[in-house]
C-alpha positions as CSV (number, residue, x, y, z in Angstrom):
1,M,-22.3,-5.2,-0.6
2,D,-21.7,-6.9,2.8
3,K,-19.0,-5.0,4.6
4,T,-18.7,-7.3,7.6
5,E,-16.5,-9.9,6.0
6,Q,-13.3,-7.9,5.6
7,R,-10.2,-6.8,7.5
8,Q,-11.6,-3.9,9.5
9,G,-8.4,-1.7,9.7
10,V,-9.1,1.4,11.7
11,L,-11.9,3.9,10.9
12,V,-10.5,7.5,11.5
13,R,-12.0,11.0,11.6
14,P,-10.0,12.5,8.7
15,E,-7.8,15.5,9.2
16,L,-8.9,18.4,6.9
17,R,-5.6,20.1,6.2
18,L,-6.9,21.7,3.0
19,S,-10.0,24.0,2.9
20,D,-12.7,23.6,0.3
21,E,-11.1,26.6,-1.5
22,Q,-7.7,25.1,-1.4
23,I,-9.0,21.8,-2.9
24,S,-10.7,23.8,-5.7
25,L,-7.5,25.7,-6.3
26,I,-5.3,22.5,-6.5
27,D,-7.9,20.9,-8.8
28,G,-7.9,23.9,-11.1
29,V,-4.2,24.1,-11.3
30,S,-3.9,20.4,-12.0
31,R,-6.3,20.7,-14.9
32,E,-4.6,23.7,-16.2
33,L,-1.2,21.7,-16.2
34,L,-2.9,18.8,-18.1
35,W,-3.8,21.3,-20.8
36,D,-0.6,23.4,-20.7
37,P,2.0,22.0,-20.9
38,G,0.0,18.9,-21.1
39,L,1.4,15.4,-21.1
40,L,4.6,14.3,-22.9
41,C,3.6,10.8,-24.2
42,Y,6.0,8.1,-25.3
43,N,3.3,5.5,-26.0
44,A,1.7,5.6,-29.4
45,E,-1.4,3.6,-28.3
46,T,-2.1,6.0,-25.4
47,A,-1.8,9.1,-27.7
48,E,-4.2,7.5,-30.1
49,L,-6.6,6.7,-27.2
50,F,-6.6,10.3,-26.1
51,K,-6.9,11.6,-29.7
52,H,-10.0,9.4,-30.4
53,A,-11.6,10.7,-27.1
54,G,-11.2,14.3,-28.1
55,A,-7.8,15.5,-26.7
56,E,-5.4,17.7,-28.6
57,V,-2.5,15.4,-29.7
58,T,0.5,16.8,-31.5
59,A,3.6,15.0,-32.6
60,V,6.9,16.3,-31.3
61,E,10.1,14.5,-32.4
62,D,10.1,11.1,-30.6
63,H,7.0,11.7,-28.6
64,T,3.6,13.4,-28.7
65,R,2.1,16.2,-26.5
66,I,-1.3,15.5,-25.2
67,R,-3.5,18.4,-24.1
68,V,-6.3,16.9,-21.9
69,P,-9.6,18.9,-21.8
70,D,-11.6,19.0,-18.6
71,K,-14.4,17.0,-20.2
72,L,-12.2,13.9,-20.4
73,I,-11.2,14.2,-16.7
74,D,-14.8,14.7,-15.6
75,Q,-15.9,11.7,-17.6
76,A,-13.2,9.6,-16.1
77,L,-14.0,10.6,-12.5
78,D,-17.7,9.9,-13.2
79,S,-17.0,6.3,-14.4
80,A,-14.2,5.4,-12.0
81,P,-15.9,3.4,-9.2
82,S,-15.7,4.9,-5.7
83,T,-15.6,1.4,-4.1
84,V,-12.9,-1.2,-5.0
85,V,-12.8,-4.7,-3.6
86,L,-9.4,-6.4,-3.1
87,G,-9.9,-10.0,-2.5
88,A,-7.9,-12.7,-0.6
89,R,-7.5,-16.4,-0.3
90,D,-9.3,-16.2,3.0
91,P,-12.4,-14.0,2.4
92,A,-12.3,-12.6,5.8
93,N,-9.0,-11.0,4.8
94,R,-10.5,-9.1,1.8
95,L,-10.4,-5.3,1.8
96,I,-13.4,-3.1,0.7
97,L,-11.9,0.2,-0.1
98,D,-14.7,2.8,-0.1
99,A,-13.6,6.4,-1.0
100,D,-16.4,7.7,1.3
101,E,-15.3,5.7,4.2
102,P,-11.9,6.7,5.8
103,R,-11.1,3.1,6.9
104,V,-7.3,2.8,7.0
105,R,-5.3,-0.4,6.3
106,F,-1.6,-0.8,6.5
107,G,0.6,-3.2,4.3
108,S,4.1,-4.0,3.1
109,G,5.7,-2.8,-0.1
110,S,8.8,-2.1,-2.3
111,E,10.7,-4.8,-4.1
112,T,13.9,-4.5,-2.1
113,N,17.2,-6.0,-3.3
114,V,18.5,-6.4,0.2
115,W,17.3,-8.6,3.1
116,L,18.7,-7.6,6.5
117,D,19.3,-10.5,8.9
118,V,19.9,-9.7,12.7
119,D,21.7,-12.1,14.9
120,F,22.3,-12.0,18.6
121,A,24.6,-14.9,19.0
122,D,27.2,-12.8,21.0
123,G,24.7,-10.8,22.9
124,Q,24.9,-7.8,20.7
125,P,23.1,-7.4,17.3
126,T,25.0,-8.4,14.1
127,F,23.5,-7.2,10.9
128,T,24.1,-9.2,7.6
129,R,22.8,-8.0,4.3
130,Q,21.6,-10.9,1.9
131,P,20.3,-10.7,-1.6
132,G,16.6,-11.1,-2.3
133,S,15.5,-14.6,-3.3
134,I,12.4,-16.8,-3.9
135,E,13.0,-18.4,-0.5
136,R,13.3,-15.1,1.3
137,L,10.1,-13.8,-0.4
138,R,8.3,-17.0,0.7
139,T,9.6,-16.4,4.2
140,S,8.5,-12.8,4.1
141,A,5.0,-13.7,3.1
142,H,4.7,-16.2,5.9
143,L,6.0,-13.5,8.3
144,C,3.4,-11.1,7.0
145,E,0.6,-13.6,7.3
146,N,1.5,-13.7,11.1
147,L,1.7,-9.9,11.6
148,E,-1.6,-9.0,13.2
149,N,-1.6,-5.4,11.9
150,L,-0.5,-6.1,8.4
151,D,-3.6,-6.0,6.1
152,F,-2.3,-6.7,2.7
153,F,1.0,-8.0,1.1
154,I,3.0,-6.1,-1.6
155,R,5.9,-8.2,-2.6
156,N,8.8,-6.7,-0.5
157,V,11.7,-8.8,-1.8
158,N,13.1,-8.9,-5.3
159,I,13.6,-12.4,-6.4
160,Q,17.1,-12.5,-7.9
161,D,17.7,-16.4,-8.2
162,E,19.7,-17.5,-11.2
163,A,16.6,-19.3,-12.8
164,V,14.4,-16.1,-12.6
165,T,13.9,-14.3,-15.9
166,D,11.8,-11.4,-17.1
167,A,9.5,-14.0,-18.7
168,N,8.9,-16.0,-15.5
169,K,9.4,-13.5,-12.8
170,D,5.7,-12.4,-12.3
171,I,4.4,-16.0,-12.1
172,N,7.0,-16.9,-9.5
173,K,6.8,-13.8,-7.4
174,L,3.1,-14.0,-7.1
175,L,3.0,-17.7,-6.6
176,A,5.7,-17.6,-3.9
177,S,3.5,-15.0,-2.1
178,A,0.2,-16.8,-2.6
179,D,1.5,-20.1,-1.3
180,N,2.4,-18.5,2.0
181,I,-0.2,-15.8,2.8
182,T,-4.0,-15.6,2.8
183,K,-4.2,-11.8,2.7
184,H,-4.5,-9.7,-0.4
185,I,-1.5,-9.6,-2.8
186,Q,-0.4,-6.8,-4.9
187,A,2.5,-6.4,-7.3
188,G,3.8,-4.6,-10.3
189,L,4.3,-6.5,-13.6
190,T,7.7,-7.1,-14.9
191,S,6.3,-8.2,-18.3
192,V,3.0,-7.3,-19.7
193,G,3.1,-10.6,-21.6
194,A,2.7,-12.5,-18.3
195,I,-0.6,-10.9,-17.4
196,D,-2.9,-13.7,-18.7
197,D,-0.8,-16.4,-17.0
198,V,-0.9,-14.5,-13.8
199,L,-4.6,-14.0,-14.0
200,A,-5.2,-17.8,-14.9
201,M,-3.2,-18.6,-11.8
202,G,-5.4,-16.2,-9.8
203,R,-8.5,-17.8,-11.0
204,I,-7.2,-21.3,-10.1
205,I,-6.5,-20.1,-6.6
206,A,-9.8,-18.2,-6.3
207,G,-11.9,-21.1,-7.6
208,G,-12.8,-20.0,-11.1
209,E,-13.3,-17.0,-13.4
210,Q,-16.4,-15.6,-11.6
211,A,-14.9,-16.3,-8.2
212,F,-11.8,-14.2,-9.1
213,A,-14.0,-11.5,-10.5
214,D,-15.8,-11.3,-7.1
215,N,-12.8,-11.8,-5.0
216,P,-9.7,-10.7,-7.0
217,I,-6.9,-12.0,-4.8
218,F,-4.3,-10.2,-7.0
219,S,-4.1,-6.6,-8.1
220,F,-1.5,-4.5,-9.7
221,I,0.6,-1.3,-9.4
222,T,1.7,0.8,-12.4
223,C,4.0,3.8,-12.4
224,V,2.5,5.0,-15.7
225,I,3.6,8.7,-15.3
226,K,7.2,9.6,-15.0
227,S,7.4,12.9,-13.2
228,P,7.0,15.5,-14.3
229,L,4.0,14.7,-16.6
230,Q,5.5,12.1,-18.9
231,V,3.6,9.0,-20.0
232,V,6.0,6.0,-20.0
233,E,6.0,3.7,-23.0
234,D,6.1,0.2,-21.5
235,T,4.2,1.0,-18.3
236,A,1.3,2.6,-20.3
237,T,1.0,-0.6,-22.4
238,T,0.8,-2.5,-19.1
239,L,-1.8,-0.2,-17.6
240,M,-4.0,-0.5,-20.6
241,A,-3.8,-4.3,-20.6
242,I,-4.8,-4.4,-16.9
243,A,-7.6,-2.0,-17.4
244,K,-9.0,-4.1,-20.3
245,R,-9.1,-7.0,-18.0
246,R,-10.9,-4.9,-15.3
247,V,-8.5,-6.0,-12.5
248,P,-7.9,-3.5,-9.8
249,V,-4.9,-1.3,-10.4
250,V,-3.0,1.5,-8.6
251,I,-1.9,4.5,-10.5
252,S,1.2,5.2,-8.7
253,S,3.0,8.5,-9.0
254,C,6.2,9.3,-7.0
255,P,7.6,12.8,-7.7
256,M,10.6,13.8,-5.6
257,G,10.2,17.3,-4.2
258,G,13.2,19.4,-5.5
259,A,14.1,17.0,-8.3
260,T,11.1,15.7,-10.3
261,G,8.6,17.8,-8.4
262,P,8.4,21.1,-6.6
263,F,9.6,21.4,-3.0
264,D,6.6,23.6,-2.3
265,E,3.6,21.7,-0.9
266,F,1.1,23.6,-3.2
267,G,3.3,22.8,-6.3
268,M,4.0,19.2,-5.4
269,V,0.3,18.4,-4.7
270,A,-0.9,20.2,-7.8
271,Q,1.6,18.3,-10.0
272,I,1.1,14.8,-8.5
273,N,-2.6,15.3,-8.7
274,A,-2.4,16.1,-12.3
275,E,-0.4,13.0,-13.0
276,L,-2.8,10.8,-11.1
277,L,-5.8,12.3,-12.9
278,A,-4.1,11.5,-16.1
279,G,-3.5,7.9,-15.2
280,V,-7.2,7.5,-14.0
281,T,-8.3,9.0,-17.3
282,I,-6.3,6.4,-19.3
283,T,-8.0,3.5,-17.3
284,Q,-11.5,4.9,-17.9
285,L,-10.8,5.6,-21.6
286,V,-9.8,2.0,-22.0
287,S,-12.6,0.5,-19.9
288,P,-15.2,2.8,-18.2
289,G,-15.8,1.5,-14.7
290,A,-12.5,-0.3,-14.4
291,P,-11.4,-0.4,-10.7
292,V,-8.6,2.0,-10.0
293,L,-6.8,3.5,-6.9
294,Y,-5.4,7.0,-6.6
295,G,-1.8,6.2,-5.8
296,A,0.0,9.1,-4.4
297,V,3.6,8.6,-3.3
298,P,5.2,12.0,-3.1
299,V,8.6,12.1,-1.4
300,R,11.3,14.7,-0.7
301,T,14.8,15.1,-2.2
302,R,17.7,15.1,0.3
303,L,19.8,18.2,-0.2
304,D,23.1,16.6,0.5
305,N,23.0,13.5,-1.7
306,L,19.8,13.9,-3.8
307,N,18.4,10.6,-2.6
308,D,14.7,10.3,-1.9
309,M,13.7,11.1,1.6
310,Y,10.8,9.8,3.6
311,G,11.7,11.1,7.1
312,A,10.9,14.7,6.3
313,P,7.9,16.7,7.7
314,E,7.0,17.9,4.1
315,F,6.5,14.1,3.2
316,V,3.6,14.1,5.7
317,H,2.1,17.3,4.4
318,Y,2.2,16.0,0.8
319,N,0.5,12.7,1.7
320,V,-2.2,14.1,3.9
321,D,-3.1,16.6,1.2
322,C,-3.2,13.9,-1.4
323,A,-5.6,11.7,0.6
324,Q,-7.9,14.7,0.8
325,M,-7.7,15.2,-2.9
326,A,-8.6,11.5,-3.6
327,R,-11.6,11.8,-1.2
328,H,-12.7,14.9,-3.2
329,Y,-12.8,12.9,-6.4
330,R,-14.3,9.9,-4.6
331,L,-11.4,7.6,-5.4
332,P,-9.9,5.1,-3.0
333,C,-6.5,6.3,-1.9
334,Y,-3.2,4.3,-1.9
335,S,-0.7,6.2,0.3
336,T,2.5,5.9,2.2
337,A,3.9,5.8,5.7
338,G,6.4,3.9,7.8
339,V,9.6,4.2,5.8
340,A,12.9,4.9,7.5
341,D,15.9,6.7,5.7
342,T,18.5,5.0,7.9
343,S,19.8,1.5,7.1
344,R,19.5,-0.2,10.4
345,P,16.9,-0.6,13.2
346,G,17.2,1.9,15.9
347,I,16.2,5.3,17.3
348,Q,16.5,7.1,14.0
349,A,14.4,4.4,12.3
350,T,11.8,4.5,15.0
351,V,11.4,8.3,14.9
352,E,11.2,8.5,11.1
353,K,8.7,5.7,10.9
354,L,6.5,6.9,13.7
355,M,6.4,10.4,12.3
356,S,4.5,9.2,9.3
357,I,2.7,6.3,10.8
358,L,1.0,8.6,13.4
359,T,0.2,11.4,10.9
360,V,-0.4,10.2,7.4
361,P,-3.3,7.9,8.4
362,R,-5.1,10.9,9.8
363,G,-5.8,11.9,6.2
364,G,-8.0,8.9,5.8
365,A,-6.2,7.1,3.0
366,Q,-7.8,3.7,2.7
367,Y,-4.6,1.7,1.7
368,I,-1.2,2.6,3.2
369,H,1.8,0.7,1.8
370,Y,5.5,0.6,2.7
371,A,4.5,0.4,6.4
372,F,6.5,-2.8,7.4
373,G,10.1,-3.5,7.5
374,L,11.6,-0.9,5.2
375,L,15.0,0.7,5.9
376,E,17.4,2.7,3.8
377,R,14.4,4.3,2.2
378,T,12.9,1.4,0.2
379,N,16.0,-0.5,-0.5
380,V,16.2,-2.8,2.5
381,F,13.7,-5.2,4.0
382,S,14.3,-6.3,7.7
383,P,11.9,-8.9,9.0
384,V,12.9,-8.0,12.6
385,Q,12.1,-4.3,11.8
386,A,8.7,-5.5,10.4
387,I,7.9,-7.0,13.8
388,L,8.9,-3.7,15.5
389,D,6.7,-1.9,12.9
390,D,3.8,-4.2,13.7
391,A,4.0,-3.3,17.3
392,H,4.1,0.4,16.6
393,I,1.3,0.3,14.1
394,D,-0.9,-1.4,16.8
395,I,-0.2,1.6,19.0
396,A,-0.9,4.0,16.2
397,K,-4.3,2.3,15.5
398,R,-5.3,2.9,19.1
399,I,-4.3,6.6,18.8
400,L,-6.3,7.0,15.6
401,R,-9.6,5.5,16.9
402,D,-12.4,7.8,17.1
403,T,-13.7,9.1,20.5
404,T,-16.1,6.8,22.6
405,V,-18.1,9.9,23.8
406,D,-21.6,9.0,22.8
407,A,-25.0,10.1,24.2
408,S,-26.2,6.5,24.3
409,R,-23.6,5.7,27.0
410,R,-24.5,8.6,29.2
411,D,-26.3,6.4,31.9
412,E,-23.6,3.7,31.7
413,I,-20.8,6.2,32.6
414,V,-22.8,7.9,35.4
415,S,-23.6,4.5,36.9
416,L,-20.1,3.4,36.8
417,I,-18.7,6.4,38.5
418,R,-21.4,6.3,41.2
419,E,-20.7,2.6,41.8
420,V,-17.0,3.2,42.4
421,M,-17.7,6.1,44.7
422,D,-19.9,3.8,46.9
423,T,-16.9,1.5,47.4
424,S,-14.3,1.7,50.1
425,H,-11.4,1.5,47.7
426,K,-12.8,3.9,45.2
427,T,-10.5,2.4,42.5
428,Y,-11.8,1.5,39.1
429,V,-9.5,-1.4,38.4
430,Y,-11.4,-3.4,40.9
431,N,-14.7,-3.0,39.1
432,L,-15.7,-5.9,37.0
433,P,-15.7,-6.6,34.1
434,L,-12.2,-5.5,33.5
435,P,-11.4,-4.1,30.1
436,T,-9.9,-6.4,27.5
437,R,-6.6,-5.9,25.7
438,D,-8.7,-4.5,22.8
439,D,-10.2,-1.9,25.0
440,V,-7.0,-0.5,26.7
441,Y,-3.3,-0.4,26.1
442,V,-1.6,-2.7,28.6
443,K,2.1,-2.2,28.0
444,Y,4.7,-1.8,25.2
445,P,4.3,-5.1,23.3
446,L,8.0,-5.8,22.9
447,E,8.9,-4.7,26.5
448,S,12.1,-6.5,27.7
449,D,13.8,-5.9,31.0
450,E,17.1,-7.5,30.0
451,H,17.8,-7.3,26.2
452,G,15.6,-4.6,24.7
453,A,12.9,-4.4,22.0
454,L,15.1,-5.4,19.1
455,H,16.1,-8.6,20.7
456,A,12.5,-9.3,21.7
457,A,11.5,-8.7,18.0
458,A,14.2,-11.1,16.9
459,E,12.8,-13.8,19.3
460,Q,9.3,-13.3,18.0
461,Y,10.6,-13.6,14.5
462,E,12.1,-17.1,15.3
463,D,8.7,-18.1,16.9
464,I,6.9,-17.1,13.6
465,L,9.4,-19.0,11.5
466,A,8.6,-22.1,13.5
467,R,4.8,-21.9,12.9
468,D,3.1,-23.9,10.1
469,R,2.7,-22.1,6.8
470,M,-0.7,-21.4,5.1
471,R,0.1,-23.3,2.0
472,L,-2.3,-23.7,-1.0
473,D,-4.2,-26.9,-1.3
474,E,-2.1,-29.6,-3.0
475,A,-4.7,-29.9,-5.8
476,V,-4.4,-26.2,-6.4
477,R,-0.6,-26.4,-6.5
478,K,-0.8,-29.3,-9.0
479,D,-3.3,-27.4,-11.2
480,I,-1.1,-24.4,-11.3
481,V,2.0,-26.4,-12.3
482,A,0.1,-28.3,-15.0
483,N,-1.6,-25.2,-16.5
484,V,0.6,-22.2,-15.9
485,P,4.0,-22.0,-17.7
486,G,7.1,-21.0,-16.0
487,V,6.7,-22.2,-12.4
488,L,10.1,-22.9,-10.8
489,D,10.7,-25.7,-8.3
490,A,11.9,-23.3,-5.7
491,T,8.7,-21.3,-5.8
492,L,6.6,-24.0,-4.2
493,G,9.3,-25.2,-1.9
494,A,9.4,-28.6,-0.2
């Protein structure tokens, strides 16, 4: 597969927080948990799937208990692909997620209910909370198209328009996104009944059935395991439907340390790893070789109000460990960084976000979501904050780059230093050619002598809003309206 036509992200040298012995220990404990206590399963089809494959399945009141033997896990890991392609309207924006290559990409995420506007009409910032809507989702996709360091788009605004129903929500949130961004688009499904209409729309946009198979512009997220170790009825049905159609899917598990998972790093990683292995096994029992991502989203519980907590050091430990476990299994890893617990942009948001943006990617996860614009945990999306995050992720990518020390450059370096020593000024800045912006860090990208970074980000947001949108071709839009049910007028806009 040609790896040149894709978004490059940043190739890192992975931090090895866990030793080989610790990885084996976590793997062993996770497998032991999948046998005893096993999975509590609330989906009859999933229970039958495991039973037919050789698991021990026992009826218990309103659910079944599934004891998963090692052989099913091993078979699943053998058949799950180590490379997953996530396509895009513009093929140059596709992502090739190779479990053996720690190439990190950053994207958006969380279907927030609140959109936070920032206004500087009186010189000081005024914050206004707005409900999510189709138009705000469209605007968000346009914004994310223009954020240089955003590599993929997970719908980050919950569309709450009066005309939106469970039956038409999936079509409209994905179409509102696809009509405004040429990068990869990922979402959860509100209704499993919408999957074939969504895929029909994807094939129209991609250019046909084979074109979509080669370049899947949509992929899905499923939270099939409710922590601790419970298979969810409706999400399991959704996961099996996706796996049957062999579309890329994330197995997302999000235990909260101290509530639905242990506080302890060892316990948390062992539990979430067991839950993710269970989800991967379901996909491979349904359709061996179906593309799947190891979706680790472990968080901490706040001790004062029991909310989830992203700005905690333990959050970093959990996520770096999980990236290493995914690499051990040769599964592409979906991870998390860049979330702030506070509700407004500012010092607290910057510190909390940078703490994970600068550390979690060192684990080498190929696909890091939640990285743009999220505040108040994952409840608020701020477009101005997303611009701040884009600037900070650019800095983080520079920090994460591997060293340039290489034997092949030995003569070049010696020659450069000798050349400067022969000058009267003995200053490297006068030696041509000068480095480019890509070679060196010039200055803080939102530097402002008068009004500060938040104001500069707000001005940049206004500039992006004025740019032309990357709309679908008119013929494609008409084809979708004619052949895909449920498209709302507001979704395609004016």
